[in-house]
Structures are given as C-alpha cells and as structure tokens.
mmCIF file of the N, C-alpha and C atoms, coordinates in Angstrom:
data_MODEL
# 
_entry.id   MODEL 
# 
loop_
_atom_site.group_PDB 
_atom_site.id 
_atom_site.type_symbol 
_atom_site.label_atom_id 
_atom_site.label_alt_id 
_atom_site.label_comp_id 
_atom_site.label_asym_id 
_atom_site.label_entity_id 
_atom_site.label_seq_id 
_atom_site.pdbx_PDB_ins_code 
_atom_site.Cartn_x 
_atom_site.Cartn_y 
_atom_site.Cartn_z 
_atom_site.occupancy 
_atom_site.B_iso_or_equiv 
_atom_site.pdbx_formal_charge 
_atom_site.auth_seq_id 
_atom_site.auth_comp_id 
_atom_site.auth_asym_id 
_atom_site.auth_atom_id 
_atom_site.pdbx_PDB_model_num 
ATOM 1  N N  . PRO A 1 1  ? 162.558 123.146 50.702 1.00 0.00 ? 1  PRO A N  1 
ATOM 2  C CA . PRO A 1 1  ? 162.521 123.796 52.027 1.00 0.00 ? 1  PRO A CA 1 
ATOM 3  C C  . PRO A 1 1  ? 162.949 125.265 51.911 1.00 0.00 ? 1  PRO A C  1 
ATOM 4  N N  . LEU A 1 2  ? 163.914 125.555 51.061 1.00 0.00 ? 2  LEU A N  1 
ATOM 5  C CA . LEU A 1 2  ? 164.393 126.938 50.901 1.00 0.00 ? 2  LEU A CA 1 
ATOM 6  C C  . LEU A 1 2  ? 163.256 127.810 50.391 1.00 0.00 ? 2  LEU A C  1 
ATOM 7  N N  . GLY A 1 3  ? 162.589 127.327 49.349 1.00 0.00 ? 3  GLY A N  1 
ATOM 8  C CA . GLY A 1 3  ? 161.483 128.107 48.789 1.00 0.00 ? 3  GLY A CA 1 
ATOM 9  C C  . GLY A 1 3  ? 160.399 128.323 49.836 1.00 0.00 ? 3  GLY A C  1 
ATOM 10 N N  . PHE A 1 4  ? 160.099 127.283 50.602 1.00 0.00 ? 4  PHE A N  1 
ATOM 11 C CA . PHE A 1 4  ? 159.059 127.405 51.625 1.00 0.00 ? 4  PHE A CA 1 
ATOM 12 C C  . PHE A 1 4  ? 159.476 128.440 52.657 1.00 0.00 ? 4  PHE A C  1 
ATOM 13 N N  . SER A 1 5  ? 160.726 128.371 53.071 1.00 0.00 ? 5  SER A N  1 
ATOM 14 C CA . SER A 1 5  ? 161.219 129.328 54.085 1.00 0.00 ? 5  SER A CA 1 
ATOM 15 C C  . SER A 1 5  ? 161.089 130.753 53.541 1.00 0.00 ? 5  SER A C  1 
ATOM 16 N N  . ALA A 1 6  ? 161.455 130.942 52.294 1.00 0.00 ? 6  ALA A N  1 
ATOM 17 C CA . ALA A 1 6  ? 161.379 132.278 51.699 1.00 0.00 ? 6  ALA A CA 1 
ATOM 18 C C  . ALA A 1 6  ? 159.922 132.725 51.649 1.00 0.00 ? 6  ALA A C  1 
ATOM 19 N N  . PHE A 1 7  ? 159.030 131.799 51.272 1.00 0.00 ? 7  PHE A N  1 
ATOM 20 C CA . PHE A 1 7  ? 157.606 132.141 51.183 1.00 0.00 ? 7  PHE A CA 1 
ATOM 21 C C  . PHE A 1 7  ? 157.091 132.526 52.569 1.00 0.00 ? 7  PHE A C  1 
ATOM 22 N N  . GLN A 1 8  ? 157.507 131.779 53.578 1.00 0.00 ? 8  GLN A N  1 
ATOM 23 C CA . GLN A 1 8  ? 157.057 132.073 54.942 1.00 0.00 ? 8  GLN A CA 1 
ATOM 24 C C  . GLN A 1 8  ? 157.628 133.412 55.400 1.00 0.00 ? 8  GLN A C  1 
ATOM 25 N N  . GLY A 1 9  ? 158.841 133.718 54.964 1.00 0.00 ? 9  GLY A N  1 
ATOM 26 C CA . GLY A 1 9  ? 159.478 134.969 55.373 1.00 0.00 ? 9  GLY A CA 1 
ATOM 27 C C  . GLY A 1 9  ? 158.837 136.159 54.670 1.00 0.00 ? 9  GLY A C  1 
ATOM 28 N N  . GLY A 1 10 ? 158.191 135.902 53.523 1.00 0.00 ? 10 GLY A N  1 
ATOM 29 C CA . GLY A 1 10 ? 157.545 137.002 52.809 1.00 0.00 ? 10 GLY A CA 1 
ATOM 30 C C  . GLY A 1 10 ? 158.508 137.655 51.829 1.00 0.00 ? 10 GLY A C  1 
ATOM 31 N N  . LEU A 1 11 ? 159.540 136.916 51.430 1.00 0.00 ? 11 LEU A N  1 
ATOM 32 C CA . LEU A 1 11 ? 160.501 137.482 50.479 1.00 0.00 ? 11 LEU A CA 1 
ATOM 33 C C  . LEU A 1 11 ? 159.859 137.554 49.089 1.00 0.00 ? 11 LEU A C  1 
ATOM 34 N N  . TRP A 1 12 ? 159.344 136.424 48.628 1.00 0.00 ? 12 TRP A N  1 
ATOM 35 C CA . TRP A 1 12 ? 158.690 136.367 47.325 1.00 0.00 ? 12 TRP A CA 1 
ATOM 36 C C  . TRP A 1 12 ? 157.978 135.030 47.205 1.00 0.00 ? 12 TRP A C  1 
ATOM 37 N N  . PRO A 1 13 ? 157.060 134.897 46.248 1.00 0.00 ? 13 PRO A N  1 
ATOM 38 C CA . PRO A 1 13 ? 156.330 133.628 46.076 1.00 0.00 ? 13 PRO A CA 1 
ATOM 39 C C  . PRO A 1 13 ? 157.291 132.489 45.749 1.00 0.00 ? 13 PRO A C  1 
ATOM 40 N N  . PRO A 1 14 ? 156.931 131.263 46.101 1.00 0.00 ? 14 PRO A N  1 
ATOM 41 C CA . PRO A 1 14 ? 157.786 130.093 45.855 1.00 0.00 ? 14 PRO A CA 1 
ATOM 42 C C  . PRO A 1 14 ? 157.806 129.708 44.384 1.00 0.00 ? 14 PRO A C  1 
ATOM 43 N N  . VAL A 1 15 ? 157.908 130.698 43.509 1.00 0.00 ? 15 VAL A N  1 
ATOM 44 C CA . VAL A 1 15 ? 157.961 130.392 42.077 1.00 0.00 ? 15 VAL A CA 1 
ATOM 45 C C  . VAL A 1 15 ? 159.413 130.330 41.606 1.00 0.00 ? 15 VAL A C  1 
ATOM 46 N N  . PRO A 1 16 ? 160.202 131.359 41.859 1.00 0.00 ? 16 PRO A N  1 
ATOM 47 C CA . PRO A 1 16 ? 161.612 131.359 41.448 1.00 0.00 ? 16 PRO A CA 1 
ATOM 48 C C  . PRO A 1 16 ? 162.462 130.564 42.423 1.00 0.00 ? 16 PRO A C  1 
ATOM 49 N N  . VAL A 1 17 ? 162.059 129.315 42.687 1.00 0.00 ? 17 VAL A N  1 
ATOM 50 C CA . VAL A 1 17 ? 162.816 128.488 43.636 1.00 0.00 ? 17 VAL A CA 1 
ATOM 51 C C  . VAL A 1 17 ? 164.214 128.236 43.085 1.00 0.00 ? 17 VAL A C  1 
ATOM 52 N N  . SER A 1 18 ? 164.293 127.957 41.778 1.00 0.00 ? 18 SER A N  1 
ATOM 53 C CA . SER A 1 18 ? 165.601 127.686 41.160 1.00 0.00 ? 18 SER A CA 1 
ATOM 54 C C  . SER A 1 18 ? 166.511 128.903 41.321 1.00 0.00 ? 18 SER A C  1 
ATOM 55 N N  . GLN A 1 19 ? 165.944 130.088 41.114 1.00 0.00 ? 19 GLN A N  1 
ATOM 56 C CA . GLN A 1 19 ? 166.756 131.311 41.226 1.00 0.00 ? 19 GLN A CA 1 
ATOM 57 C C  . GLN A 1 19 ? 167.230 131.472 42.656 1.00 0.00 ? 19 GLN A C  1 
ATOM 58 N N  . LEU A 1 20 ? 166.354 131.175 43.597 1.00 0.00 ? 20 LEU A N  1 
ATOM 59 C CA . LEU A 1 20 ? 166.718 131.326 45.007 1.00 0.00 ? 20 LEU A CA 1 
ATOM 60 C C  . LEU A 1 20 ? 167.857 130.371 45.341 1.00 0.00 ? 20 LEU A C  1 
ATOM 61 N N  . ILE A 1 21 ? 167.729 129.123 44.904 1.00 0.00 ? 21 ILE A N  1 
ATOM 62 C CA . ILE A 1 21 ? 168.778 128.131 45.193 1.00 0.00 ? 21 ILE A CA 1 
ATOM 63 C C  . ILE A 1 21 ? 170.080 128.579 44.537 1.00 0.00 ? 21 ILE A C  1 
ATOM 64 N N  . LYS A 1 22 ? 169.980 129.098 43.320 1.00 0.00 ? 22 LYS A N  1 
ATOM 65 C CA . LYS A 1 22 ? 171.191 129.546 42.610 1.00 0.00 ? 22 LYS A CA 1 
ATOM 66 C C  . LYS A 1 22 ? 171.846 130.678 43.392 1.00 0.00 ? 22 LYS A C  1 
ATOM 67 N N  . LEU A 1 23 ? 171.027 131.580 43.889 1.00 0.00 ? 23 LEU A N  1 
ATOM 68 C CA . LEU A 1 23 ? 171.577 132.708 44.649 1.00 0.00 ? 23 LEU A CA 1 
ATOM 69 C C  . LEU A 1 23 ? 172.248 132.203 45.917 1.00 0.00 ? 23 LEU A C  1 
ATOM 70 N N  . VAL A 1 24 ? 171.617 131.236 46.555 1.00 0.00 ? 24 VAL A N  1 
ATOM 71 C CA . VAL A 1 24 ? 172.182 130.706 47.810 1.00 0.00 ? 24 VAL A CA 1 
ATOM 72 C C  . VAL A 1 24 ? 173.453 129.923 47.507 1.00 0.00 ? 24 VAL A C  1 
ATOM 73 N N  . GLN A 1 25 ? 173.422 129.149 46.420 1.00 0.00 ? 25 GLN A N  1 
ATOM 74 C CA . GLN A 1 25 ? 174.601 128.339 46.067 1.00 0.00 ? 25 GLN A CA 1 
ATOM 75 C C  . GLN A 1 25 ? 175.744 129.250 45.647 1.00 0.00 ? 25 GLN A C  1 
ATOM 76 N N  . ARG A 1 26 ? 175.401 130.412 45.095 1.00 0.00 ? 26 ARG A N  1 
ATOM 77 C CA . ARG A 1 26 ? 176.429 131.331 44.651 1.00 0.00 ? 26 ARG A CA 1 
ATOM 78 C C  . ARG A 1 26 ? 177.155 131.857 45.880 1.00 0.00 ? 26 ARG A C  1 
# 
C-alpha cells in the first residue's frame, strides 16, 4: 500500500518499495 500511495502521489515508481518502507520505518 505504501508503494502504491507513493506511485499515486507521483513521488517515484513503485520499484524502490523496500527503500520507501525503510525510510518510513526509520
């Protein structure tokens, strides 16, 4: 869901999902 939200927001493609989760968890 996080990756999808980011993709919908236009932040970046849902490829670095792990990085996004890591950033959020950080």
